[in-house]
N, C-alpha and C positions, 0 to 999 in steps of 0.2 A: 504494500500500500504506500502511495506517495505521501511523504511528510514535507510540508511547507514550513520552513523555519521562520522564526519570529525576527530574525536579524534583518529582514527586508520588509519595510512597512511604508505606509503613506500617512500623511497628516491631513490630506484633503482628498475628496472624491472628484476626479476629473478624467476625461478621456485622454489627457496628455501624459498621464503616468505611464511608465514603461512596465508591462506585465512581468512578474517574477516567475510565473509558472503558467503552463497551458494544460488544461484538462479536457477530457471527453465528457459528453453528456452520459449520465448514468454511472460515472466514476465516483468511487468513495475515496476520500482523502482525509488526512489529518492536518489540521492547521494549528501551529503553535502561536500563542499570543502573549504579548507583554501585558502588564497591568496598565491602567489608564495613565500612569506617569512614566511609562516606558522603562520600568525597572530602575529608575533613578533614586528611589527611596527604599533602602534596605534595612534601616534601623530608625529608632525614634529620635535620634540626634539630627536627622536631616529634615528641614522644614520646607514648606511649599515655596517660599521666597528664594530658596537656594537652588532650585532646579530650573532646567530649560523648559519654560512654559509652552514653547512652540511644539513640543512633543506630546502634549496632553491628548489622550485618546488615539495615539498612533495605532494604526490597524494593519494587520498582516495582509499583504497583497500589493497590487491587484493581481487577481487570477483570471486569466483569459479562458473563457468557456467556449470551446469549439462549436461551430454550427449554431451559434446564437446570434440573433439579429434584432434590430429595433422593432418593437411591436410584439416581440415574444414575451412570455412570462416564464421565469425560471423558478424552480422549487428547490429550496435548500432544506433537506431533511437533516435535523440535528440528532445524530445517533448516540453520541456519547460526549460528555464533558468531564475532563479530569483537571482538577485544580492543583496549583502549586501548594506548598505546605504553609504559606502564610499570606495573609491579606493585610490591608491597611485602610484606615480612615483618617482624614485630616480635618482640622479646624483652622480657619483663618478668617479675618475680618471680611465681611461682605459675602461670604459663601452661604447660599441658601436663603430661604425667606426670613430666618432669624439672624442673618449675618451681621446686622447692625448691633446685635447683642454680644458678638464675639469680639474681644479686644486684644487677645493674644493668640498667635498661631501655635499649634502643636501637632504632633504626629502620634498615632496610636497603631502599633503593630498587633495584628490579631492572628495567632496561630490557628491552623486548621488541623484537627486531630480526630480520627475515627468518625468522620462525618459531622463534626461539630465545630463551630466557630467559638474559640475560647476568648471571650470578650474580657473577662478578668477571672480571678480565682473563684468567684461565686457564680458568675453568669456564663453559661454556655448554651448555645442554641443551634438547632439543626441547620445545615446548609441547604440552599436551594439554587444550585448553579444556573446562571443565565448569561446570555450574550447581550452586552449593552450596545455595541456598534456592529451592524451588518448592513451592507448596501452595495449598490452598483454605481457606476459612473453616470452622472446626469448628462443630458444631451449636449449642452453648451457651457453652462456656468461651472465654476469651481466652488465646491461646498466643503467647508472644514469638517473634519471628523468629529468635532465637538457639536455639530448641529444635526438635527433630524430633518427629514423632508420626504417628498414623494419617491425619492431614490432609495430610501432607507436611511442609513447613517446612524446617528446616535439616538436611537429610538428609546433606549432604557425602558423596555417593556418586559416585565418579569415573566411573561408567558413564552418568551423566546428562550426555550430551555430544552433539555434532553427530551426527546419524544415528540417535539413540535416540528411543524413544517413552516418555512417562511417563503411566501410568494412575493417576488419582486418584478416590477416592470423593467424591461430591457430598453435602454435608450441608445446604446452604441454597440457596434458589432463586437462580440466577445464578452459583453456585459461588464467586465472588469470588477469582479467580486473582491471585497475585502471585509475583514471582520476583526474584532478585538474588544477591549473594555469588558472583560468578564467580571461578574460579581459572584461572590460566594453566596450572598443573599442580598435582597433589596426589597423594601416595601413600596407599594404604590405611592407615587409622588416623588420618590427619592428625596425625602424632605430636608435632609441637612446638606444636600448637594452631592451625595455619593452613597453607594452601597458599600459592602465590604469588597473593596477593589483588589483584584487579584489577576495573576496570569494563569496560563494553563494550556491544555491541548483539547481541541475540538474535532471530533470525527463527524464529517458531513458527507452526504451524498447529494450531488447536484444533477438535476434533470430538467426537462422542459415540458410544460403542459401544452395541451391543445387549446386551452383557453387563451384568448388574446386580449391585449390592451387593457389590463387593469390600471387604475388611475393612481394607486398608492399601495404601500405594502399591506398584505393580508397574512395573518398568522393562523394556522390550523392547529388546534389542540384536539384532544380526544373527543370533546363534546361541543366545541364552538369554532366558528370562524370569527376572527377579530380584525376589524377594519381599523388600520392605524393611521391617524390623521394628525398632522402637526401644523401649527400656525402661531401667530405672534401672541395670542392670548387665548384664554379658555373659551370665550364666546365664539371666536372665529374657528378655532380647532374643532370644537364640538359641532358647530354647524356644518363644517366641511365633511366631517365623518358621518353625521346624520344624513346629509343629502346623499352621499355616495351609498351608504347602507340602504337607504330607502330605494334608490335606483336599482341596486342589486336584487332586493326583494321583489320589486316590481317586475323586473325582467325575468327572474328565475321562477316566480310563482304565477306569472301571467295575471298580475293584479293592476288595478288602477293606481295612480299615485296616492290617492286618498286612502285606499285600503292597505297599500304597502306601508304607509305612514302609521296607520292604526296597528298593524301587526308589529311594527317596530316598537311602538309604545307599550304594547301588551306583553311582548315576549323577549325583548332585547334589553341589554344593559349599556349604559355609558359609564366608562371607568377612566380614571386618570392614570396615565403611565408615569409622567414626570412633569415637574413644574420649574425645573432649574436650568434647563439648557437654553440656548439662544432662541429656540422656538418651544412652545409647550406641546406636549403629545398626549392625546387621548386615544381610547380604543372603543369601538362599538362592538359588543359581543352578540353574535347571532347564533342561536342554537343550531347545530348541524342537522338535527332531525327535521328542520324546516326545508333544507335544501342540501341533502348529503352529497350531491354530485356537482357541487360548484366547480371543482377542479377535476379534470379527467386527463 
């Protein structure tokens, strides 16, 4: 199985990046990732102000996917996530919605042992490994790996985990897939500005669906399809996701717009993924039992 090393990475999604590997459709690979600080912080004596901030959320890639073209939809099946043996969480002034109450920066190293994050001597909690950044190159613009968007990127959605599938719209030939920013665990909202940030190895299988031209990322879990929408604030992000989810229900269930909107309200959920990135990210959860064959 091909292993793509974390030593080659991008700091922004753009078609101008040089691919570091080429893979075939249907191929299973392992992608090594750095933590969101690109391995610059190994102990609690190193502070956020002392590292190279341009490397934040550096993601391994880009990976050229053969026989993939604009208008296609790729499926990234997340088969396994193996984490490094320690993660970290930082505090510094301005970080997160309570950043104005943080006056001094510090670093907290969090060991990972036997499936637990060892926060301190008394508090240990189960890990729930997830991928923070996963995306493809946008058509024209260059988008930082710190930002989410319709191309994917820094979605910070906790459902992007082992056993899930991520569907992404293709904008350039080869797709130019990259991923990184793993978390040992993270709550909805990513409220202090980060989860338990960590590096690791991700086993994925990349394929192409017959479904064409999705507008934004969609995540498939065991029971739901999640429409992932990002915009400048909660109102715009939620409306963007609600409009697209209603259109999907309307087209797949042969409903009027009004009836699709009613079904959305009766059976679907609006959830917040993160509120701390350059754009805010929400997800609209549609039960798979409504339309089990959305992707074929």
